[in-house]
MMTF fields as JSON, N, C-alpha, C and O atoms, coordinates in Angstrom:
{
  "mmtfVersion": "1.0.0",
  "mmtfProducer": "UNKNOWN",
  "numBonds": 187,
  "numAtoms": 188,
  "numGroups": 47,
  "numChains": 1,
  "numModels": 1,
  "chainsPerModel": [1],
  "groupsPerChain": [47],
  "chainIdList": ["A"],
  "bondAtomList": [4, 2, 8, 6, 12, 10, 16, 14, 20, 18, 24, 22, 28, 26, 32, 30, 36, 34, 40, 38, 44, 42, 48, 46, 52, 50, 56, 54, 60, 58, 64, 62, 68, 66, 72, 70, 76, 74, 80, 78, 84, 82, 88, 86, 92, 90, 96, 94, 100, 98, 104, 102, 108, 106, 112, 110, 116, 114, 120, 118, 124, 122, 128, 126, 132, 130, 136, 134, 140, 138, 144, 142, 148, 146, 152, 150, 156, 154, 160, 158, 164, 162, 168, 166, 172, 170, 176, 174, 180, 178, 184, 182],
  "bondOrderList": [1, 1, 1, 1, 1, 1, 1, 1, 1, 1, 1, 1, 1, 1, 1, 1, 1, 1, 1, 1, 1, 1, 1, 1, 1, 1, 1, 1, 1, 1, 1, 1, 1, 1, 1, 1, 1, 1, 1, 1, 1, 1, 1, 1, 1, 1],
  "groupList": [{"groupName": "MET", "atomNameList": ["N", "CA", "C", "O"], "elementList": ["N", "C", "C", "O"], "formalChargeList": [0, 0, 0, 0], "bondAtomList": [1, 0, 2, 1, 3, 2], "bondOrderList": [1, 1, 2], "singleLetterCode": "M", "chemCompType": "L-PEPTIDE LINKING"}, {"groupName": "ASN", "atomNameList": ["N", "CA", "C", "O"], "elementList": ["N", "C", "C", "O"], "formalChargeList": [0, 0, 0, 0], "bondAtomList": [1, 0, 2, 1, 3, 2], "bondOrderList": [1, 1, 2], "singleLetterCode": "N", "chemCompType": "L-PEPTIDE LINKING"}, {"groupName": "ALA", "atomNameList": ["N", "CA", "C", "O"], "elementList": ["N", "C", "C", "O"], "formalChargeList": [0, 0, 0, 0], "bondAtomList": [1, 0, 2, 1, 3, 2], "bondOrderList": [1, 1, 2], "singleLetterCode": "A", "chemCompType": "L-PEPTIDE LINKING"}, {"groupName": "GLY", "atomNameList": ["N", "CA", "C", "O"], "elementList": ["N", "C", "C", "O"], "formalChargeList": [0, 0, 0, 0], "bondAtomList": [1, 0, 2, 1, 3, 2], "bondOrderList": [1, 1, 2], "singleLetterCode": "G", "chemCompType": "PEPTIDE LINKING"}, {"groupName": "ARG", "atomNameList": ["N", "CA", "C", "O"], "elementList": ["N", "C", "C", "O"], "formalChargeList": [0, 0, 0, 0], "bondAtomList": [1, 0, 2, 1, 3, 2], "bondOrderList": [1, 1, 2], "singleLetterCode": "R", "chemCompType": "L-PEPTIDE LINKING"}, {"groupName": "HIS", "atomNameList": ["N", "CA", "C", "O"], "elementList": ["N", "C", "C", "O"], "formalChargeList": [0, 0, 0, 0], "bondAtomList": [1, 0, 2, 1, 3, 2], "bondOrderList": [1, 1, 2], "singleLetterCode": "H", "chemCompType": "L-PEPTIDE LINKING"}, {"groupName": "THR", "atomNameList": ["N", "CA", "C", "O"], "elementList": ["N", "C", "C", "O"], "formalChargeList": [0, 0, 0, 0], "bondAtomList": [1, 0, 2, 1, 3, 2], "bondOrderList": [1, 1, 2], "singleLetterCode": "T", "chemCompType": "L-PEPTIDE LINKING"}, {"groupName": "PRO", "atomNameList": ["N", "CA", "C", "O"], "elementList": ["N", "C", "C", "O"], "formalChargeList": [0, 0, 0, 0], "bondAtomList": [1, 0, 2, 1, 3, 2], "bondOrderList": [1, 1, 2], "singleLetterCode": "P", "chemCompType": "L-PEPTIDE LINKING"}, {"groupName": "SER", "atomNameList": ["N", "CA", "C", "O"], "elementList": ["N", "C", "C", "O"], "formalChargeList": [0, 0, 0, 0], "bondAtomList": [1, 0, 2, 1, 3, 2], "bondOrderList": [1, 1, 2], "singleLetterCode": "S", "chemCompType": "L-PEPTIDE LINKING"}, {"groupName": "PHE", "atomNameList": ["N", "CA", "C", "O"], "elementList": ["N", "C", "C", "O"], "formalChargeList": [0, 0, 0, 0], "bondAtomList": [1, 0, 2, 1, 3, 2], "bondOrderList": [1, 1, 2], "singleLetterCode": "F", "chemCompType": "L-PEPTIDE LINKING"}, {"groupName": "GLU", "atomNameList": ["N", "CA", "C", "O"], "elementList": ["N", "C", "C", "O"], "formalChargeList": [0, 0, 0, 0], "bondAtomList": [1, 0, 2, 1, 3, 2], "bondOrderList": [1, 1, 2], "singleLetterCode": "E", "chemCompType": "L-PEPTIDE LINKING"}, {"groupName": "ILE", "atomNameList": ["N", "CA", "C", "O"], "elementList": ["N", "C", "C", "O"], "formalChargeList": [0, 0, 0, 0], "bondAtomList": [1, 0, 2, 1, 3, 2], "bondOrderList": [1, 1, 2], "singleLetterCode": "I", "chemCompType": "L-PEPTIDE LINKING"}, {"groupName": "VAL", "atomNameList": ["N", "CA", "C", "O"], "elementList": ["N", "C", "C", "O"], "formalChargeList": [0, 0, 0, 0], "bondAtomList": [1, 0, 2, 1, 3, 2], "bondOrderList": [1, 1, 2], "singleLetterCode": "V", "chemCompType": "L-PEPTIDE LINKING"}, {"groupName": "LEU", "atomNameList": ["N", "CA", "C", "O"], "elementList": ["N", "C", "C", "O"], "formalChargeList": [0, 0, 0, 0], "bondAtomList": [1, 0, 2, 1, 3, 2], "bondOrderList": [1, 1, 2], "singleLetterCode": "L", "chemCompType": "L-PEPTIDE LINKING"}, {"groupName": "TRP", "atomNameList": ["N", "CA", "C", "O"], "elementList": ["N", "C", "C", "O"], "formalChargeList": [0, 0, 0, 0], "bondAtomList": [1, 0, 2, 1, 3, 2], "bondOrderList": [1, 1, 2], "singleLetterCode": "W", "chemCompType": "L-PEPTIDE LINKING"}],
  "groupTypeList": [0, 1, 2, 3, 4, 5, 6, 7, 8, 9, 1, 6, 8, 10, 4, 11, 12, 4, 8, 13, 13, 2, 2, 2, 13, 11, 2, 2, 12, 11, 14, 8, 13, 6, 3, 1, 2, 8, 7, 10, 12, 11, 12, 8, 4, 9, 14],
  "groupIdList": [1, 2, 3, 4, 5, 6, 7, 8, 9, 10, 11, 12, 13, 14, 15, 16, 17, 18, 19, 20, 21, 22, 23, 24, 25, 26, 27, 28, 29, 30, 31, 32, 33, 34, 35, 36, 37, 38, 39, 40, 41, 42, 43, 44, 45, 46, 47],
  "secStructList": [7, 7, 1, 7, 1, 1, 2, 2, 2, 2, 2, 2, 2, 2, 2, 2, 2, 2, 2, 2, 2, 2, 2, 2, 2, 2, 2, 2, 2, 2, 2, 2, 2, 6, 6, 1, 7, 7, 2, 2, 2, 2, 2, 2, 2, 2, 7],
  "xCoordList": [0.802, -0.084, 0.796, 0.393, 1.817, 2.842, 4.052, 5.117, 3.8, 4.863, 5.191, 6.287, 4.035, 4.326, 3.784, 2.603, 4.613, 4.402, 3.392, 2.569, 3.754, 3.05, 1.641, 0.745, 1.596, 0.242, -1.235, -2.267, -1.108, -2.454, -3.022, -4.206, -2.057, -2.606, -2.903, -3.88, -2.147, -2.479, -3.82, -4.479, -4.133, -5.392, -6.527, -7.645, -6.278, -7.549, -7.891, -9.04, -6.654, -7.023, -7.609, -8.46, -7.212, -7.797, -9.115, -9.886, -9.658, -10.842, -11.768, -12.935, -11.219, -12.058, -12.272, -13.34, -11.152, -11.505, -12.14, -12.742, -12.389, -13.421, -14.791, -15.752, -14.676, -16.366, -16.724, -17.835, -15.695, -16.339, -16.602, -17.433, -15.983, -16.285, -17.708, -18.562, -17.814, -19.073, -19.918, -20.976, -19.886, -20.962, -21.514, -22.672, -20.385, -20.416, -21.308, -22.323, -20.995, -21.716, -23.1, -23.922, -23.475, -24.725, -25.279, -26.309, -24.851, -25.564, -25.922, -26.952, -24.862, -25.179, -26.59, -27.497, -26.445, -27.636, -28.923, -29.928, -28.967, -30.207, -30.543, -31.732, -29.496, -29.753, -30.441, -31.258, -30.008, -30.437, -31.925, -32.838, -32.16, -33.424, -34.378, -35.447, -34.102, -34.96, -35.174, -35.915, -34.601, -34.9, -34.267, -34.808, -33.008, -32.274, -32.998, -33.11, -33.492, -34.325, -33.275, -32.076, -33.856, -33.19, -32.576, -33.375, -31.529, -30.809, -31.88, -31.938, -32.583, -33.444, -34.596, -34.968, -35.177, -35.954, -35.32, -35.826, -34.045, -33.484, -33.178, -33.317, -32.741, -32.747, -34.094, -34.126, -35.133, -36.286, -36.921, -37.649, -36.466, -36.85, -36.449, -37.109, -35.164, -34.478, -34.726, -34.697, -34.986, -35.316, -36.713, -37.139],
  "yCoordList": [-1.059, 0.04, 1.346, 2.496, 1.067, 2.273, 2.29, 2.85, 1.687, 1.551, 3.024, 3.567, 3.598, 5.072, 6.346, 6.49, 7.052, 8.181, 9.431, 10.128, 9.432, 10.523, 9.994, 10.762, 8.65, 8.595, 8.423, 8.25, 8.51, 8.59, 9.99, 10.183, 11.005, 12.426, 12.705, 13.404, 12.223, 12.483, 11.575, 11.932, 10.633, 9.658, 10.44, 10.543, 10.917, 11.491, 12.818, 13.175, 13.538, 14.893, 14.418, 15.085, 13.422, 12.986, 12.708, 13.11, 11.951, 11.73, 12.867, 12.83, 13.91, 15.247, 15.84, 16.346, 15.741, 16.48, 15.847, 16.542, 14.418, 13.686, 13.818, 13.826, 13.95, 14.063, 15.424, 15.642, 16.467, 17.779, 17.868, 18.646, 17.196, 17.229, 16.299, 16.625, 15.154, 14.631, 15.417, 15.482, 16.163, 16.829, 18.07, 18.481, 18.541, 19.742, 18.986, 19.58, 17.855, 17.347, 17.176, 17.445, 16.716, 16.491, 17.762, 17.993, 18.489, 19.886, 20.576, 21.232, 20.356, 20.892, 20.003, 20.542, 18.604, 17.943, 18.412, 18.605, 18.606, 19.017, 20.351, 20.588, 21.496, 22.621, 22.73, 23.599, 21.806, 21.744, 21.17, 21.684, 20.204, 19.612, 20.52, 20.529, 21.462, 22.302, 23.459, 24.384, 23.477, 24.635, 26.005, 27.072, 25.887, 27.035, 27.866, 29.091, 26.9, 27.637, 28.224, 28.005, 29.105, 29.607, 28.824, 27.991, 28.809, 27.967, 27.647, 26.544, 28.706, 28.793, 27.671, 26.982, 27.497, 26.506, 25.046, 24.124, 25.033, 23.773, 23.26, 22.072, 24.219, 23.825, 23.378, 22.412, 24.095, 23.7, 22.548, 22.036, 22.026, 20.671, 19.622, 18.603, 19.91, 18.716, 18.822, 17.872, 20.216, 20.275, 20.524, 20.6],
  "zCoordList": [-0.142, -0.153, 0.239, 0.066, 0.687, 0.799, -0.137, 0.122, -1.13, -2.247, -2.712, -2.575, -3.3, -3.86, -2.99, -2.673, -2.73, -1.774, -2.426, -1.832, -3.765, -4.342, -5.033, -5.382, -5.162, -5.939, -5.317, -5.965, -3.92, -3.053, -3.294, -3.567, -3.172, -3.404, -4.8, -5.069, -5.731, -7.028, -7.436, -8.412, -6.825, -7.259, -6.467, -6.972, -5.394, -4.746, -5.573, -5.831, -5.974, -6.835, -8.155, -8.744, -8.55, -10.002, -9.831, -10.703, -8.654, -8.404, -8.21, -8.599, -7.587, -7.362, -8.755, -9.101, -9.558, -10.923, -11.61, -12.429, -11.726, -12.294, -12.045, -12.813, -10.467, -10.025, -10.502, -10.985, -10.367, -10.532, -12.376, -12.844, -13.015, -14.488, -14.71, -15.534, -13.886, -14.11, -13.516, -14.141, -12.381, -11.946, -12.83, -12.889, -13.486, -14.43, -15.712, -16.077, -16.309, -17.281, -17.017, -17.893, -15.795, -15.342, -15.244, -15.878, -14.666, -14.66, -15.914, -16.07, -16.932, -18.071, -18.841, -19.475, -18.577, -19.297, -18.563, -19.248, -17.233, -16.679, -17.035, -17.249, -17.161, -17.572, -19.132, -19.437, -19.938, -21.324, -21.123, -21.77, -20.313, -20.121, -19.781, -20.391, -18.693, -17.971, -19.03, -18.698, -20.238, -20.944, -20.606, -20.894, -19.933, -19.392, -18.417, -18.372, -17.604, -16.329, -15.509, -15.679, -14.461, -13.67, -12.57, -12.142, -12.019, -11.129, -9.722, -9.179, -9.345, -8.362, -8.608, -7.659, -9.967, -10.391, -10.205, -9.565, -10.934, -10.758, -9.365, -9.073, -8.476, -7.091, -6.39, -5.627, -6.681, -6.278, -6.311, -5.461, -7.767, -8.045, -7.301, -7.101, -6.81, -6.137, -4.57, -3.787, -4.243, -2.739, -2.501, -1.349]
}
C-alpha cells in the first residue's frame, strides 16, 4: 500500500477533478433539459 508516496494524493486529486467534471456534465444536461431555467427553479426541483 505504501509503495508509492506520491500516488495517493494524485489519485485523490484526480478523483476530485473527475467528479467535478461529471457533476458539470450532469448539470449541463439538466440545464438543457429544463430549457435553460433559472438556478432557483432547478434547485427547487431537487429540494
